[in-house]
N, C-alpha and C positions, 0 to 999 in steps of 0.2 A: 597087743602083737602085731604089729606092724602088718599091713595088706602086700603079700607078697605082688611084686609089680615085676615085669621082664627086666627091669635097670635092677634091683636087686637080688634077681634068681640068677642071671648070669650079666656080672659088673662087664663093664664097657672094658675094652680093651686098654691098654696106656696109652697109646694113642690118642684115643678119642676122648678119653678121661683130659688130656693136654686139649684137647680142642677143644672140650666144652670151656674149659678154663678161662685158655685165650679167649672163648667169645666172650665171656662172661668179665674178663679184664676191658675188651671194648668197650661193650656196654657201657661198665662205670666209667671211664672215661669220658665217651661220649656224652652218659648223662650230668657228669662232673661242668660239662661246657653248654649247656642246654640244648641238649638234640638226645635222637636214638635214631636209630637205621633205618625207618621210616622218615623224620622228616630230615635225612640228608637227601632224600629224592627231590626234594622242595627247593635243593639248593643249589648255585649254579654249580656246574661240573667238576670245577676248577676249587671252588672253597670244597663241595665232596670230598674229593679226594685229600685237599691236604688235609683234610679230619678225619680221613682213615686213615692214611699215612701216620700221624700224629699217632693215632688210638692204637696203629698196629704197631706202633714205636715204645710205646707205653703197655702194655700185652708180654711185646719182646721180653722188657726188660722187666716187667714182674718176674715173667716165667722162669727167666734164670736166677731170678735173688731164690726163690720157691725151690727151684731144683737144687741150687747150690745149699741153700740151710738141711736140705736134707741131706743131702750127701753128707753134710760138716757133723748131722744127728746121728746119722749114720757110721758114721768113720769112729765118732765118740764110743757109742754101742760097740762096736769091733773091737776098741781098744778097750775099754771097760771087761769084755768078755774074756779079751786074751790075758787082762793081768790077775781073772780071776782061776785062771787056768793053772 
């Protein structure tokens, strides 16, 4: 049985989950480019800004994709439920 933590006893509100996912996607993008948030501080400001802009665009696109897939699956489920009635 998993240990109860504040995170699983009191799940994060939807916007917090989205924020965590966005942060993870940004970190994933930076890692793929050979950086992390800490190493960005060592770069020239314009280069760090460019990388964070690219990472944010990447994360936004991935979040939109995830949300679209979730809506599509929910719509299929709703259609299936209405056919059973």
